PAFI-648313 format. One record per residue (C-alpha): residue in three letters; x, y, z. Coordinates in nm, 2 decimals, always signed. Layout:
PAFI-648313
+-----+--------+--------+--------+
| res |     xx |     yy |     zz |
+-----+--------+--------+--------+
| ALA |      X |      Y |      Z |
...
+-----+--------+--------+--------+
//
This chain:
PAFI-648313
+-----+--------+--------+--------+
| res |     xx |     yy |     zz |
+-----+--------+--------+--------+
| MET |  +1.79 |  +1.52 |  +1.05 |
| PRO |  +1.84 |  +1.71 |  +0.72 |
| MET |  +1.87 |  +1.51 |  +0.40 |
| GLN |  +2.21 |  +1.50 |  +0.24 |
| ALA |  +2.27 |  +1.56 |  -0.13 |
| THR |  +2.45 |  +1.28 |  -0.29 |
| THR |  +2.62 |  +1.25 |  -0.63 |
| THR |  +2.63 |  +0.87 |  -0.65 |
| THR |  +2.36 |  +0.65 |  -0.79 |
| PRO |  +2.20 |  +0.38 |  -0.58 |
| LEU |  +2.26 |  +0.01 |  -0.65 |
| PHE |  +1.88 |  -0.05 |  -0.64 |
| ALA |  +1.58 |  +0.17 |  -0.59 |
| ALA |  +1.21 |  +0.07 |  -0.59 |
| GLU |  +0.89 |  +0.25 |  -0.52 |
| LEU |  +0.62 |  +0.01 |  -0.39 |
| THR |  +0.26 |  +0.11 |  -0.41 |
| PRO |  -0.06 |  -0.10 |  -0.37 |
| ASN |  -0.23 |  -0.21 |  -0.69 |
| ARG |  -0.53 |  +0.01 |  -0.73 |
| SER |  -0.79 |  -0.06 |  -1.00 |
| LEU |  -1.01 |  +0.23 |  -0.91 |
| SER |  -0.87 |  +0.58 |  -0.97 |
| ALA |  -0.97 |  +0.88 |  -0.77 |
| ARG |  -1.17 |  +1.00 |  -1.07 |
| GLY |  -1.34 |  +0.66 |  -1.10 |
| ALA |  -1.43 |  +0.68 |  -0.73 |
| TRP |  -1.60 |  +1.01 |  -0.78 |
| VAL |  -1.80 |  +0.87 |  -1.07 |
| LEU |  -1.90 |  +0.57 |  -0.86 |
| PHE |  -2.00 |  +0.80 |  -0.58 |
| GLY |  -2.22 |  +1.01 |  -0.81 |
| LEU |  -2.39 |  +0.70 |  -0.96 |
| THR |  -2.45 |  +0.56 |  -0.61 |
| ALA |  -2.60 |  +0.88 |  -0.49 |
| ALA |  -2.82 |  +0.91 |  -0.80 |
| LEU |  -2.94 |  +0.55 |  -0.78 |
| PHE |  -3.02 |  +0.58 |  -0.41 |
| ALA |  -3.18 |  +0.93 |  -0.44 |
| MET |  -3.43 |  +0.85 |  -0.71 |
| PRO |  -3.61 |  +0.56 |  -0.54 |
| GLY |  -3.55 |  +0.73 |  -0.20 |
| LEU |  -3.75 |  +1.04 |  -0.31 |
| LEU |  -4.02 |  +0.81 |  -0.45 |
| PHE |  -4.06 |  +0.62 |  -0.12 |
| MET |  -4.04 |  +0.94 |  +0.08 |
| SER |  -4.33 |  +1.09 |  -0.12 |
| MET |  -4.54 |  +0.78 |  -0.05 |
| GLY |  -4.47 |  +0.81 |  +0.33 |
| ALA |  -4.23 |  +0.51 |  +0.36 |
| PHE |  -3.98 |  +0.69 |  +0.59 |
| PRO |  -3.82 |  +0.37 |  +0.73 |
| VAL |  -3.74 |  +0.25 |  +0.38 |
| THR |  -3.59 |  +0.59 |  +0.29 |
| ALA |  -3.39 |  +0.60 |  +0.61 |
| LEU |  -3.25 |  +0.25 |  +0.54 |
| MET |  -3.16 |  +0.35 |  +0.18 |
| GLY |  -2.98 |  +0.65 |  +0.32 |
| LEU |  -2.78 |  +0.44 |  +0.57 |
| THR |  -2.69 |  +0.19 |  +0.29 |
| GLY |  -2.57 |  +0.48 |  +0.07 |
| ALA |  -2.37 |  +0.63 |  +0.35 |
| ALA |  -2.21 |  +0.28 |  +0.42 |
| ILE |  -2.11 |  +0.25 |  +0.05 |
| ILE |  -1.96 |  +0.60 |  +0.05 |
| GLY |  -1.77 |  +0.52 |  +0.38 |
| ALA |  -1.63 |  +0.20 |  +0.23 |
| LEU |  -1.51 |  +0.39 |  -0.08 |
| HIS |  -1.34 |  +0.65 |  +0.14 |
| VAL |  -1.16 |  +0.38 |  +0.35 |
| ALA |  -1.05 |  +0.20 |  +0.04 |
| LEU |  -0.91 |  +0.51 |  -0.12 |
| ARG |  -0.72 |  +0.61 |  +0.20 |
| ARG |  -0.56 |  +0.27 |  +0.22 |
| SER |  -0.43 |  +0.29 |  -0.13 |
| LYS |  -0.22 |  +0.60 |  -0.04 |
| ARG |  +0.03 |  +0.37 |  +0.13 |
| SER |  +0.38 |  +0.35 |  -0.03 |
| GLU |  +0.73 |  +0.23 |  +0.05 |
| ARG |  +1.06 |  +0.33 |  -0.11 |
| VAL |  +1.35 |  +0.09 |  -0.08 |
| THR |  +1.69 |  +0.22 |  -0.18 |
| VAL |  +2.01 |  +0.01 |  -0.16 |
| TRP |  +2.34 |  +0.20 |  -0.15 |
| SER |  +2.68 |  +0.05 |  -0.12 |
| ASP |  +2.70 |  +0.15 |  +0.25 |
| GLN |  +2.34 |  +0.15 |  +0.36 |
| ILE |  +1.98 |  +0.05 |  +0.29 |
| GLU |  +1.71 |  +0.31 |  +0.32 |
| TRP |  +1.34 |  +0.21 |  +0.37 |
| LEU |  +1.09 |  +0.49 |  +0.37 |
| SER |  +0.74 |  +0.38 |  +0.46 |
| VAL |  +0.44 |  +0.61 |  +0.42 |
| ASP |  +0.11 |  +0.50 |  +0.58 |
| SER |  -0.24 |  +0.58 |  +0.47 |
| ALA |  -0.26 |  +0.88 |  +0.70 |
| GLY |  +0.05 |  +1.03 |  +0.53 |
| GLN |  +0.29 |  +0.97 |  +0.82 |
| SER |  +0.64 |  +0.87 |  +0.70 |
| MET |  +0.91 |  +0.67 |  +0.87 |
| LEU |  +1.26 |  +0.63 |  +0.75 |
| ARG |  +1.48 |  +0.35 |  +0.86 |
| ARG |  +1.84 |  +0.28 |  +0.77 |
| PHE |  +2.02 |  -0.05 |  +0.78 |
| ASP |  +2.38 |  -0.18 |  +0.73 |
| PRO |  +2.39 |  -0.41 |  +0.42 |
| VAL |  +2.65 |  -0.63 |  +0.59 |
| SER |  +2.44 |  -0.71 |  +0.90 |
| ILE |  +2.10 |  -0.72 |  +0.75 |
| ARG |  +1.95 |  -1.05 |  +0.63 |
| LEU |  +1.68 |  -1.09 |  +0.36 |
| VAL |  +1.42 |  -1.35 |  +0.48 |
| LEU |  +1.15 |  -1.48 |  +0.25 |
| THR |  +0.84 |  -1.66 |  +0.37 |
| ARG |  +0.71 |  -1.91 |  +0.11 |
| ASP |  +0.40 |  -2.13 |  +0.09 |
| GLU |  +0.38 |  -2.50 |  +0.00 |
| HIS |  +0.39 |  -2.41 |  -0.37 |
| GLU |  +0.71 |  -2.20 |  -0.33 |
| LYS |  +0.53 |  -1.87 |  -0.38 |
| THR |  +0.66 |  -1.58 |  -0.18 |
| ASN |  +0.42 |  -1.47 |  +0.09 |
| ALA |  +0.64 |  -1.22 |  +0.27 |
| VAL |  +0.97 |  -1.03 |  +0.21 |
| CYS |  +1.13 |  -0.93 |  +0.54 |
| LEU |  +1.45 |  -0.77 |  +0.65 |
| ARG |  +1.60 |  -0.91 |  +0.97 |
| ASP |  +1.83 |  -0.69 |  +1.17 |
| GLY |  +1.93 |  -0.88 |  +1.48 |
| LYS |  +1.61 |  -0.97 |  +1.65 |
| ASP |  +1.40 |  -0.71 |  +1.47 |
| VAL |  +1.21 |  -0.82 |  +1.16 |
| PHE |  +1.06 |  -0.57 |  +0.91 |
| GLU |  +0.82 |  -0.67 |  +0.64 |
| LEU |  +0.85 |  -0.49 |  +0.31 |
| GLY |  +0.56 |  -0.45 |  +0.06 |
| ALA |  +0.30 |  -0.64 |  +0.26 |
| PHE |  +0.04 |  -0.50 |  +0.02 |
| LEU |  +0.20 |  -0.65 |  -0.29 |
| SER |  +0.07 |  -0.96 |  -0.48 |
| THR |  +0.27 |  -1.28 |  -0.45 |
| GLU |  +0.41 |  -1.24 |  -0.80 |
| ASP |  +0.52 |  -0.88 |  -0.73 |
| LYS |  +0.68 |  -1.00 |  -0.40 |
| SER |  +0.87 |  -1.27 |  -0.57 |
| SER |  +1.01 |  -1.03 |  -0.84 |
| PHE |  +1.09 |  -0.76 |  -0.58 |
| ALA |  +1.27 |  -1.02 |  -0.36 |
| LYS |  +1.48 |  -1.14 |  -0.64 |
| ALA |  +1.59 |  -0.78 |  -0.74 |
| LEU |  +1.65 |  -0.68 |  -0.37 |
| GLY |  +1.85 |  -1.00 |  -0.31 |
| THR |  +2.08 |  -0.92 |  -0.61 |
| ALA |  +2.13 |  -0.56 |  -0.49 |
| LEU |  +2.21 |  -0.68 |  -0.13 |
| ARG |  +2.48 |  -0.92 |  -0.27 |
| ARG |  +2.63 |  -0.63 |  -0.47 |
| ALA |  +2.62 |  -0.40 |  -0.17 |
| ARG |  +2.81 |  -0.66 |  +0.05 |
| ASN |  +3.09 |  -0.69 |  -0.20 |
+-----+--------+--------+--------+
//
C-alpha cells in the first residue's frame, strides 16, 4: 500500500528507541581492546605449548564478541507512534530490520496501563477489541510513564 502525502500535522508523534549507553564506535573500541587483551597472553601461552589454555581463551573472546553483536542488534529496535485526528499509526521495526505498520481507530482503541504496587508504569498497551498491543516494551518505567501520559492526552484530543 503506497504511503499518502498529507498536509496536516499529527496531534502526537513519538519515536521510541531503546536506551543504548554503548555506541557503535564504542563497541568497536571494546572489541579491539578485548581482542588485544586476549591475543597477548594467548600468544604467550601458545609459545609455551599450553594449547588448551589458548583454545579456552579464544572461546572466551569469541563469546564476548558474540554477546556484543547480539546487544548491538537488539538496540536497532524502534517504534513510531503517530496520533492523527482520524487514526493512530504504530510502526514497529524489530532488530532484524523488519517493519510492521498497524493502524487503529482512536474512538474504538483503549489505552491500558499496567502498574506495580508503587504505581509505576510497567506496560503501555493499546487494546482493540480482544487484541492487546504493547508499546515501548524496551523503555524504562519513567519513560513509559511519561509516554503514557502524552499518549493519553493525544488520544483524548483525537476522540473530540
